[in-house]
C-alpha positions in Angstrom: -265.3 50.7 -68.3 -267.3 48.7 -70.8 -264.3 48.0 -73.1 -262.4 46.4 -70.2 -265.3 44.3 -69.3 -265.6 43.1 -72.9 -261.9 42.2 -72.9 -262.3 40.4 -69.5 -265.2 38.4 -70.9 -263.2 37.4 -74.0 -265.3 39.4 -76.4 -262.2 40.9 -78.0 -263.7 41.8 -81.4 -266.5 43.7 -79.7 -263.9 45.4 -77.4 -262.0 46.6 -80.5 -265.1 48.0 -82.0 -266.1 49.7 -78.8 -262.6 51.1 -78.4 -262.6 52.5 -81.9 -265.9 54.3 -81.2 -264.5 55.6 -77.9 -261.4 56.9 -79.6 -263.5 58.5 -82.3 -265.7 60.4 -79.8 -263.1 61.1 -77.1 -259.6 61.1 -78.8 -256.6 61.3 -76.5 -254.0 59.3 -74.7 -256.4 57.4 -72.5 -258.6 56.4 -75.4 -255.5 55.4 -77.4 -254.2 53.2 -74.5 -257.6 51.6 -74.2 -257.7 50.9 -77.9 -254.3 49.4 -77.9 -255.3 47.2 -74.9 -258.3 46.0 -76.9 -256.3 45.4 -80.0 -253.7 43.5 -77.9 -256.3 41.2 -76.5 -257.6 40.6 -80.1 -254.1 39.8 -81.3 -253.6 37.4 -78.4 -256.9 35.7 -79.2 -255.9 35.3 -82.9 -252.5 33.8 -81.8 -254.3 31.4 -79.5 -256.5 30.3 -82.4 -253.4 29.6 -84.5 -254.1 32.6 -86.8 -250.6 34.0 -86.6 -250.6 35.7 -90.0 -253.8 37.6 -89.1 -252.3 38.5 -85.8 -249.2 39.9 -87.5 -251.3 41.9 -90.0 -253.4 43.4 -87.1 -250.2 44.1 -85.1 -248.7 45.9 -88.1 -251.8 48.0 -88.4 -251.8 48.9 -84.7 -248.1 49.7 -84.7 -248.7 52.1 -87.6 -251.8 53.7 -86.1 -250.4 54.0 -82.6 -246.7 54.6 -82.8 -246.4 55.5 -79.1 -247.3 51.8 -78.4 -245.1 50.1 -80.9 -242.9 48.4 -78.3 -245.9 46.8 -76.7 -247.2 45.5 -80.0 -243.8 44.4 -81.2 -243.6 41.8 -78.5 -246.8 40.2 -79.8 -245.7 40.4 -83.4 -242.4 38.6 -82.5 -244.5 35.8 -80.9 -246.5 35.4 -84.1 -243.3 35.4 -86.2 -241.8 32.6 -84.0 -245.0 30.6 -84.1 -244.9 30.6 -87.9 -241.3 29.3 -87.7 -239.5 32.6 -88.3 -236.8 32.7 -85.6 -235.0 35.7 -87.2 -236.8 38.1 -84.9 -235.6 36.2 -81.8 -232.1 36.0 -83.2 -232.1 39.7 -83.9 -233.3 40.3 -80.3 -230.6 38.1 -78.9 -227.9 39.9 -81.0 -229.1 43.3 -79.6 -229.0 41.8 -76.1 -225.5 40.5 -76.6 -224.3 43.9 -77.8 -225.9 45.5 -74.8 -224.3 42.8 -72.5 -220.8 43.5 -73.9 -221.2 47.2 -73.2 -222.7 46.5 -69.7 -219.8 44.2 -68.8 -217.3 47.0 -69.5 -219.3 50.0 -68.2 -222.6 48.9 -66.7 -223.9 48.2 -63.3 -224.8 44.9 -61.8 -228.5 45.8 -62.1 -228.1 46.6 -65.8 -226.4 43.2 -66.4 -229.1 41.3 -64.5 -231.8 43.1 -66.5 -230.1 42.2 -69.8 -229.5 38.6 -68.7 -233.1 38.2 -67.6 -234.3 39.4 -71.0 -232.0 37.0 -72.8 -233.4 34.1 -70.7 -236.9 35.3 -71.6 -236.1 35.2 -75.3 -234.6 31.7 -75.1 -237.5 30.5 -73.0 -239.9 31.7 -75.7 -238.0 29.8 -78.3 -238.1 26.6 -76.2 -241.8 27.0 -75.6 -242.5 27.2 -79.3 -240.1 24.3 -80.1 -241.8 22.1 -77.5 -245.3 23.1 -78.7 -244.4 22.2 -82.3 -243.0 18.9 -81.1 -246.2 18.1 -79.2 -248.3 18.9 -82.2 -246.1 16.8 -84.5 -246.3 13.9 -82.0 -250.1 14.1 -81.9 -250.5 14.1 -85.7 
């Protein structure tokens, strides 16, 4: 599909425009999923360019417009929040995981505990990545 080839070639802004047209002419779950994919690529490109506030604004718009895909967009929005120095989202995510862990220790399966643990490790790794990135930038300035 044309939209996916635009995304693959890094033409994310064009992919978003094409996805909007596709959604307008052929509304439905497939068109929505493709639009979210294009928007996600655009948000990632904004983040890579250091435009985290813009990425957050676009993410909020996408979450509002496509509520079925909020979880997918929320991950990207958290990355932008962390990149701007707001670790509250990560802390909230860890607190949720800790509560889920406590319940899983008492009543859950080993598989559930491993899944929760892996998610906590992922959250902490994201924090370390951002911290190291900030340190490298500060050292180069």
